C-alpha positions in Angstrom: 121.4 67.8 101.0 118.9 66.1 98.6 114.9 65.9 100.7 113.1 63.4 102.5 110.3 63.9 100.1 106.6 63.0 101.8 104.0 61.9 99.4 100.3 61.4 100.4 97.3 60.4 98.9 93.7 61.3 99.7 90.3 60.8 98.1 87.9 63.2 96.6 85.7 65.1 99.1 82.1 66.7 98.9 81.1 70.3 97.4 82.3 73.2 100.1 83.6 70.3 102.5 87.2 70.2 104.2 88.8 67.5 105.2 92.1 65.7 106.2 93.1 62.9 104.1 96.5 63.3 103.7 99.2 62.1 106.3 102.4 62.4 106.3 105.3 62.4 108.4 109.0 62.1 108.8 111.5 62.4 111.7 113.0 65.8 112.1 115.4 67.1 114.7 116.6 64.3 117.1 113.4 63.4 119.3 111.2 65.8 117.1 109.0 64.3 114.1 107.2 66.8 111.7 103.7 65.9 110.0 102.2 67.9 107.5 97.9 67.0 107.4 96.9 68.4 103.2 92.8 69.9 103.9 91.0 68.5 100.9 88.8 71.9 100.0 85.9 71.5 97.4 83.9 73.5 95.1 82.6 76.8 96.3 80.2 78.6 95.3 82.9 81.8 94.8 86.0 81.9 93.5 88.7 84.3 91.6 88.5 84.0 87.9 92.1 83.4 87.6 95.2 83.6 89.7 94.7 84.7 93.7 97.8 87.3 94.2 97.7 88.2 97.7 96.4 85.9 100.8 96.2 86.1 104.5 95.2 84.2 107.1 93.0 85.9 110.8 92.1 83.7 112.5 89.3 81.3 111.3 89.2 83.4 108.2 91.0 83.3 104.7 91.2 86.1 102.5 92.4 86.4 99.1 92.6 88.8 96.5 93.1 88.6 92.7 94.0 91.1 89.7 90.3 90.8 88.9 90.2 93.6 91.3 88.3 91.1 94.1 88.4 90.1 97.9 87.2 87.6 99.2 86.6 86.1 102.9 86.0 82.2 102.9 84.9 80.8 106.7 85.1 78.8 108.7 89.4 77.2 109.1 90.6 75.0 109.8 87.6 72.4 110.2 85.5 74.1 107.5 83.1 73.2 105.6 84.4 76.1 103.9 82.1 79.2 102.3 82.6 82.8 100.9 81.6 85.4 103.2 79.0 88.0 101.6 79.9 90.7 100.3 83.0 90.9 98.8 85.3 94.0 99.0 86.2 95.2 95.7 89.1 98.0 96.3 88.8 99.3 92.4 92.3 97.5 90.9 93.4 94.6 90.4 95.3 93.2 93.9 99.0 93.3 93.9 99.6 92.5 97.5 97.6 92.5 100.4 98.4 92.1 104.5 94.7 91.1 107.3 95.5 90.6 110.7 92.9 91.3 114.0 91.8 95.1 114.9 92.8 96.7 118.1 89.3 96.3 119.4 87.7 93.3 119.7 85.5 91.7 116.8 87.3 93.9 114.0 89.7 93.0 111.9 92.3 94.9 109.1 93.0 94.3 105.7 95.5 95.6 103.7 95.9 96.2 99.8 97.9 97.2 97.1 96.1 97.5 93.9 97.5 98.2 90.1 95.3 99.4 87.2 91.5 99.8 87.6 90.0 96.7 86.8 86.2 96.8 88.6 83.8 100.1 88.6 83.7 100.9 92.2 80.7 100.3 94.1 79.5 100.3 98.1 82.2 97.9 99.4 80.6 96.2 102.4 82.7 93.3 103.4 82.4 89.9 106.1 79.4 89.8 108.7 81.3 91.5 111.7 83.1 94.7 112.7 85.8 94.5 110.1 88.1 97.5 108.6 90.2 97.1 105.1 92.2 99.6 104.0 93.5 99.6 100.1 94.7 101.5 97.0 92.8 102.4 94.8 93.1 102.3 91.1 93.7 104.3 88.1 95.3 106.3 90.8 97.5 103.5 92.5 99.7 105.7 95.1 96.3 106.6 96.5 95.6 103.9 99.4 92.3 103.6 100.9 90.4 103.0 104.1 86.7 101.6 105.2 85.8 101.7 108.0 83.0 98.6 108.4 80.7 97.9 112.0 78.6 94.5 111.6 75.3 93.4 113.7 74.1 96.7 112.1 71.3 97.8 110.4 73.3 98.7 107.5 76.1 95.9 107.8 79.1 98.8 108.3 78.6 100.7 104.6 81.7 101.5 103.7 82.8 105.2 104.5 86.0 105.3 102.9 89.2 107.3 104.1 91.9 109.1 101.3 95.5 107.9 102.5 98.0 109.6 100.2 101.5 110.7 100.8 102.9 108.1 98.1 104.1 109.3 94.9 104.1 106.0 93.2 102.4 102.7 93.0 102.4 100.7 96.4 103.8 97.5 95.4 103.8 96.5 99.4 102.0 96.0 102.4 102.2 94.7 106.0 100.6 95.3 109.2 102.5 95.5 112.5 100.7 93.4 114.8 100.9 94.0 119.2 99.8 91.1 121.1 97.8 89.9 117.8 96.3 93.1 116.9 97.0 95.5 113.9 98.3 99.0 115.4 100.4 100.5 112.3 100.7 99.4 108.5 104.0 99.6 106.4 103.3 100.5 102.7 105.8 100.0 100.0 106.1 102.1 96.6 107.9 103.4 93.5 108.6 106.5 94.6 111.2 105.1 96.1 109.7 105.5 99.9 108.5 103.2 102.6 105.6 104.7 104.9 104.4 103.8 107.8 100.6 104.9 108.7 99.3 104.8 112.1 95.9 102.9 111.6 93.6 104.6 114.4 94.0 108.1 113.3 94.4 107.1 108.9 97.2 109.2 108.9 100.9 108.7 107.5 103.8 108.7 110.7 106.8 108.5 109.0 108.0 107.9 105.2 111.5 106.1 104.7 113.9 107.4 102.1 115.7 105.3 99.8 117.4 105.8 97.1 114.9 103.1 94.2 111.9 101.8 94.3 111.0 99.6 97.6 108.9 96.7 96.8 108.3 95.4 99.6 107.8 96.3 103.9 106.8 94.3 106.7 107.7 94.1 110.4 109.6 91.9 112.5 107.1 90.5 114.2 106.4 92.1 118.1 109.0 95.0 117.5 109.6 98.3 116.3 111.8 97.5 113.3 110.8 97.4 109.5 112.7 96.0 106.7 112.7 96.8 103.1 113.8 95.7 100.3 114.4 98.0 96.5 115.0 96.9 93.0 119.2 98.0 94.2 119.0 94.3 95.0 119.6 95.4 98.8 117.2 94.4 101.9 117.3 97.1 104.6 116.3 96.7 108.6 115.6 99.8 110.6 114.8 100.2 114.1 112.0 103.3 114.0 113.2 103.8 117.6 116.9 104.7 116.9 116.1 106.4 113.2 114.1 106.8 110.6 116.6 107.9 108.5 119.1 105.3 108.3 118.9 101.6 108.4 120.8 99.9 111.1 122.2 97.4 108.1 121.8 97.0 105.0 122.2 93.4 103.6 123.8 92.8 100.1 122.6 90.1 97.4 124.9 87.1 96.6 127.4 88.6 93.5 125.2 87.2 90.8 122.1 85.7 91.8 119.3 86.5 90.6 117.0 87.4 94.1 113.0 86.8 94.7 111.8 89.9 96.3 108.8 87.7 97.8 111.4 85.3 99.6 112.5 86.9 102.0 111.5 86.5 106.0 112.2 87.9 109.4 111.1 86.1 113.0 110.0 88.0 116.0 114.1 87.5 117.2 115.2 89.1 113.8 116.6 86.3 112.2 116.3 86.9 108.2 116.3 84.6 104.9 116.6 85.2 101.8 116.7 83.5 98.9 117.0 83.2 95.5 115.4 81.9 92.2 118.7 78.3 92.7 117.5 77.9 95.6 120.7 79.7 98.1 119.7 81.2 101.2 121.0 82.8 103.3 120.7 83.4 107.1 121.6 86.8 109.5 121.4 87.5 112.8 120.0 91.0 112.6 120.0 92.5 116.5 123.6 91.3 116.2 127.0 93.2 114.6 124.7 94.5 111.8 123.0 91.7 110.1 125.5 88.8 111.1 125.3 86.0 108.6 124.7 82.9 110.9 124.5 80.0 107.7 123.7 79.2 104.3 121.3 76.5 102.1 120.9 74.8 99.2 117.7 73.9 98.9 118.0 70.9 96.3 114.0 71.6 94.5 113.4 71.3 91.4 111.5 74.7 90.8 112.4 78.3 92.1 111.2 79.1 95.2 108.5 81.1 95.6 107.9 82.3 99.2 109.6 82.1 102.5 108.2 81.7 106.3 109.4 81.2 109.8 107.3 78.2 111.0 107.0 75.8 114.3 108.5 78.8 116.3 111.2 79.4 114.1 112.9 76.0 114.3 112.4 75.9 110.4 111.7 77.8 107.5 109.0 76.7 105.1 109.2 77.7 101.2 107.2 77.2 98.4 108.5 76.4 95.3 107.7 76.7 91.5 107.7 73.1 91.5 104.9 72.8 93.2 105.9 71.3 97.2 106.3 72.6 100.1 110.0 72.7 101.8 111.3 72.7 104.9 114.6 74.0 105.9 115.9 73.0 109.4 117.5 76.4 111.0 119.9 74.3 112.8 121.5 71.9 110.1 119.9 72.4 106.7 118.4 69.3 106.6 116.0 69.9 104.4 112.4 67.6 104.4 109.8 67.9 101.4 105.9 67.8 101.1 103.3 67.0 98.7 100.6 69.9 98.6 98.4 68.9 96.4 96.9 65.6 94.3 97.4 64.9 90.4 97.9 62.9 87.9 100.0 60.7 87.2 100.2 62.1 83.8 99.7 65.7 84.6 102.4 68.5 86.1 101.9 70.0 89.1 100.5 73.4 89.8 102.9 75.8 90.7 102.9 77.3 94.1 103.0 81.0 94.4 102.7 82.0 97.6 101.9 81.2 100.9 100.9 82.8 104.2 101.6 80.5 107.5 99.2 81.2 110.6 99.7 80.4 114.0 97.5 77.8 115.8 99.3 76.1 118.3 102.9 76.6 120.1 104.4 73.4 118.0 101.5 73.7 115.0 101.0 76.0 111.9 98.3 76.5 109.4 99.7 76.9 106.5 97.6 78.1 103.1 98.7 78.7 99.5 98.1 79.8 96.4 99.0 78.0 93.1 100.2 80.5 90.2 97.3 80.4 88.2 94.0 79.6 89.9 93.0 78.1 93.2 94.4 77.6 97.0 95.1 74.9 99.6 95.9 74.4 103.2 97.6 72.2 105.6 98.5 71.8 109.1 102.3 71.7 110.3 103.1 69.6 113.5 106.0 69.0 114.8 105.7 66.4 117.8 107.7 65.7 120.5 108.3 61.6 120.4 108.9 61.3 124.5 108.8 56.7 123.7 111.1 57.0 121.0 108.8 55.3 118.5 109.4 57.6 114.8 106.3 59.4 113.7 106.8 57.2 110.2 105.7 54.4 112.0 102.5 55.8 113.1 101.3 57.2 109.6 98.5 56.1 107.8 99.0 52.8 105.8 98.2 54.8 102.5 100.9 57.0 102.9 104.3 56.2 101.0 108.0 58.3 102.6 111.2 57.6 100.5 114.5 59.2 100.2 114.6 61.7 97.0 117.5 60.9 95.0 
């Protein structure tokens, strides 16, 4: 089905400010309506030199990493004005992937990052103005994971004392964090050495290694559970229940025959509903806890570009997809209905910038903060809201007059 298309216009913002100037809405499932409010980000005092390879949102902090070998943090989301939190973190290599979350100790934050070759000289690294902890792999040995402990509000602002977390015999391709009650307790890493490893953040030590026959490209936890999802180059997705076995996965999901998978296009919600997508826009959803990944739905995303990043949003009722055509799509998991949102403003004679990655943060029960990075440079974010219509008035009739909504043919 062709997606219903949402167009929005916005005015130029003042420097270093954030304003929600683009409002768009469309009716979603019966009795509900969707609204995306795009933030306009002004000129910031510090940016990445080139593309952004990884992003994360923790509370009011937006964390970004790039091939330039820098990890920057911006505050305060979502209202602004945005400002760079100084000083920046220099992991010693090009950032490949990162994840961030609050630590178990109040006032601390955990940042997990994987890096490739050495791009910058290692320096004393400080991060943010609160008590923080950062976990990153360092070039040129990209298999070594480093842990920095930062304590802010102290005279030395918590200067780093790095701890080497060793175990991988190959480059680390992906990282993630397990959150328990909104606090990070464990980290997972995927490596070319055919293993996915789990790390205890408090002990700064390896807990277990999950062996694979091929290189592992992605490893992430099922939210709120003890299950881990891994992705490897053999075109298979594996789900592990760490309570029952660390030697055999509970299920293996094979890619579609002839499909061209995108390793970043895989997501899972806290009910262990798994969604994978390939470059053609073909999407499959599986119910992992039942019958070993029982297929429950198949969709075809009607987008001009290829999916680049997936995430469940709005209590798992929709799957958000950032695509290379520069737009954001929402797929209703119940009926497969698709809605398209414009998330950038471009001149009519210029093409849209392709989206490269996306991160979804929780704000309220019916609201998510969606952050995204463009392929060449820059980032953006906005509110995604599902509203329950109790008076029967469609959200389309409540939108500002500057917004046009029409069917995409």
